[in-house]
C-alpha positions as a printed Julia matrix, in Angstrom:
147×3 Matrix{Float64}:
 -53.33   11.95  74.23
 -53.61   15.09  72.16
 -55.84   18.1   71.99
 -56.55   18.94  68.36
 -54.89   21.89  66.66
 -58.31   23.55  66.55
 -57.58   24.76  70.08
 -54.3    26.52  69.27
 -55.72   27.86  66.0
 -58.64   29.35  67.97
 -56.23   31.0   70.43
 -54.25   32.37  67.46
 -57.44   33.71  65.84
 -58.59   35.5   68.99
 -55.13   36.96  69.59
 -54.91   38.2   65.98
 -58.4    39.71  66.13
 -57.38   41.75  69.15
 -53.92   42.67  67.86
 -55.07   43.88  64.43
 -58.47   45.33  65.38
 -57.37   48.98  65.1
 -55.11   48.7   62.06
 -56.59   46.16  59.65
 -59.96   44.83  58.63
 -59.87   41.37  60.14
 -61.42   38.82  57.8
 -61.33   35.04  57.65
 -58.88   35.25  54.72
 -56.62   37.56  56.68
 -56.74   35.23  59.69
 -56.07   32.18  57.52
 -52.93   33.92  56.28
 -51.81   34.64  59.82
 -52.54   31.11  61.02
 -51.09   29.5   57.91
 -54.11   27.26  57.52
 -56.79   26.63  54.95
 -59.47   29.37  55.09
 -62.19   26.69  55.4
 -60.6    25.41  58.62
 -60.37   28.95  59.97
 -63.99   29.69  59.06
 -65.17   26.47  60.76
 -63.31   27.37  63.95
 -64.65   30.92  63.76
 -68.15   29.45  63.52
 -67.51   27.51  66.73
 -66.19   30.65  68.45
 -69.2    32.66  67.27
 -71.62   29.99  68.49
 -69.88   30.08  71.89
 -70.34   33.87  72.04
 -66.6    34.57  71.93
 -66.49   36.45  68.61
 -68.89   38.41  66.4
 -68.78   38.05  62.64
 -70.33   40.61  60.33
 -70.09   41.16  56.62
 -68.66   44.46  55.47
 -66.33   46.96  57.06
 -66.43   45.81  60.66
 -65.43   42.23  59.87
 -64.66   40.08  62.9
 -64.53   41.34  66.47
 -64.39   39.93  69.98
 -67.78   39.56  71.67
 -66.2    39.36  75.13
 -63.33   41.08  76.87
 -60.05   39.18  76.74
 -60.13   38.86  80.54
 -63.44   36.99  80.23
 -62.22   34.41  77.72
 -60.39   31.44  79.22
 -58.5    28.56  77.67
 -61.32   26.36  78.95
 -63.92   28.43  77.07
 -61.99   27.92  73.86
 -61.32   24.25  74.58
 -65.06   23.66  74.95
 -66.05   25.91  72.02
 -63.95   24.09  69.45
 -64.63   20.58  70.75
 -60.96   19.93  71.35
 -61.76   16.64  73.03
 -64.54   14.22  72.22
 -66.93   12.75  74.79
 -64.46    9.95  75.46
 -62.02   12.42  77.0
 -58.35   13.18  76.55
 -57.21    9.61  76.91
 -58.19    6.92  74.47
 -58.09    3.36  75.72
 -56.64    0.65  73.55
 -59.68   -1.26  72.44
 -58.86   -4.93  72.61
 -57.0    -5.89  75.78
 -56.91   -9.64  76.19
 -59.83  -10.7   78.41
 -58.02  -13.94  79.24
 -55.16  -11.97  80.8
 -55.72  -10.7   84.36
 -54.04   -7.38  83.46
 -55.96   -7.12  80.2
 -59.26   -7.69  81.97
 -58.65   -5.04  84.62
 -56.34   -2.35  83.27
 -59.09   -0.04  82.05
 -60.86   -0.1   85.41
 -57.57    0.46  87.21
 -56.59    3.62  85.34
 -59.89    5.17  84.2
 -60.44    7.2   87.38
 -56.82    8.38  87.47
 -56.98    9.58  83.88
 -60.27   11.33  84.59
 -58.65   13.12  87.55
 -55.78   14.26  85.32
 -58.21   15.67  82.75
 -60.2    17.47  85.46
 -57.01   19.04  86.86
 -56.0    20.23  83.41
 -59.43   21.71  82.78
 -59.39   23.53  86.13
 -56.02   25.06  85.21
 -57.41   26.07  81.8
 -60.2    27.98  83.56
 -57.55   30.19  85.19
 -55.69   31.22  82.02
 -57.23   34.1   80.09
 -56.66   35.35  76.58
 -55.58   38.67  78.11
 -52.45   36.86  79.31
 -51.79   35.39  75.85
 -52.29   38.74  74.12
 -49.97   40.48  76.62
 -47.29   37.8   76.13
 -47.67   38.03  72.34
 -47.27   41.81  72.4
 -44.14   41.46  74.56
 -42.67   38.99  72.07
 -43.44   41.35  69.18
 -41.67   44.19  71.01
 -38.65   41.93  71.69
 -38.47   41.12  67.98
 -38.18   44.8   67.15
 -35.26   45.34  69.51
């Protein structure tokens, strides 16, 4: 089980856009440097965020900006925007359990609903965490560094 790094990169991008908005022209190259990732990856994720209405991208001086307030952007919004999980869900079943074994024949049916419940609980929690919290925590950590 693993959510792709696209999710955490997207959170990083949004946090950096907000943090640097008044001091630096925020571009995809600038963000790629902050993230420490290939600019193509960053641009692809930015495209997902733009399509989801989370960021605005313009050529020229204004660069990249948030399209929503931080309080309106949740972890769940980002999770869905960057396709962190495929249609199959968080948990991937092993594909070839032995059909001649009573456990092999029935294990998927026995745990599928439980795993679905776990994913739903996680997603509900993600809906309650906003980027405003992440930005506030990041700013606190930056201040602690300076002390």
